[in-house]
C-alpha positions in Angstrom: -32.5 18.7 115.7 -33.0 14.8 115.8 -31.2 12.7 113.2 -33.5 10.4 111.3 -32.4 7.0 109.8 -34.2 7.7 106.5 -36.1 10.1 104.4 -39.1 8.0 104.8 -38.9 8.5 108.7 -38.7 12.3 108.2 -41.7 12.3 105.9 -43.8 10.1 108.2 -42.8 12.3 111.2 -43.9 15.5 109.3 -47.1 13.7 108.0 -48.1 12.7 111.5 -47.4 16.2 112.9 -49.4 17.9 110.3 -52.4 15.5 110.5 -52.3 15.7 114.3 -52.4 19.4 114.0 -55.4 19.4 111.6 -57.3 16.9 113.6 -56.8 18.8 116.8 -57.6 22.3 115.4 -60.7 24.2 116.4 -63.2 25.4 113.8 -61.8 29.0 114.0 -58.3 27.8 113.2 -59.0 25.7 110.1 -62.2 25.4 108.2 -63.8 22.0 109.1 -64.7 21.2 105.5 -61.0 21.8 104.5 -59.8 19.7 107.4 -62.0 16.8 106.4 -60.8 17.1 102.8 -57.3 16.9 103.9 -57.8 14.0 106.3 -59.8 12.1 103.8 -57.3 12.7 101.1 -54.5 11.3 103.1 -56.7 8.3 104.1 -57.2 7.8 100.3 -53.6 8.0 99.5 -52.5 5.6 102.2 -55.3 3.2 101.2 -53.5 3.2 97.7 -50.3 1.7 99.1 -49.3 -1.7 98.1 -49.3 -4.5 100.7 -45.5 -4.2 101.1 -45.7 -0.4 101.4 -48.6 -0.6 103.9 -46.7 -3.1 106.0 -43.6 -0.9 106.0 -45.5 2.2 106.9 -47.3 0.3 109.7 -43.9 -0.9 111.1 -42.5 2.6 110.9 -45.6 4.0 112.8 -45.3 1.3 115.3 -41.6 2.1 115.9 -42.4 5.9 116.1 -45.1 5.1 118.7 -42.8 2.9 120.9 -40.2 5.7 120.8 -42.6 8.6 121.5 -42.3 10.2 124.9 -45.3 12.6 124.5 -48.4 10.5 125.6 -50.8 12.4 123.4 -48.7 12.0 120.2 -48.0 8.3 121.1 -51.8 7.8 121.3 -52.3 9.5 117.9 -49.6 7.3 116.4 -51.2 4.1 117.9 -54.5 5.1 116.5 -53.3 6.2 113.0 -53.6 2.8 111.3 -57.3 2.5 112.2 -58.1 6.2 111.8 -56.7 6.2 108.3 -57.9 2.8 107.1 -54.6 0.9 107.4 -55.7 -1.5 110.1 -56.6 -5.0 109.0 -59.4 -7.0 110.5 -57.5 -9.4 112.9 -59.5 -12.5 113.7 -59.9 -13.1 117.5 -59.1 -16.6 118.5 -60.6 -17.9 121.6 -58.2 -19.2 124.2 
């Protein structure tokens, strides 16, 4: 069993695993309406984070993605901020 540096990390790992399972489930595994409710509920909750909390969570997700060996899980982690409304619009500056 891996050792985690903090309770926050353990909870983030668990949240990602649960959401990834729900998102990847077939209709006969989880009712689609229930899956949408859960995913939207999490999106709402993370949308309520303060700026500092959101920044901390994004940093944690980034670190988790960098350390992830499973390409599919890494992709989910990298897409989490945008998928759950945490990604900010970053202006593109021409070079």
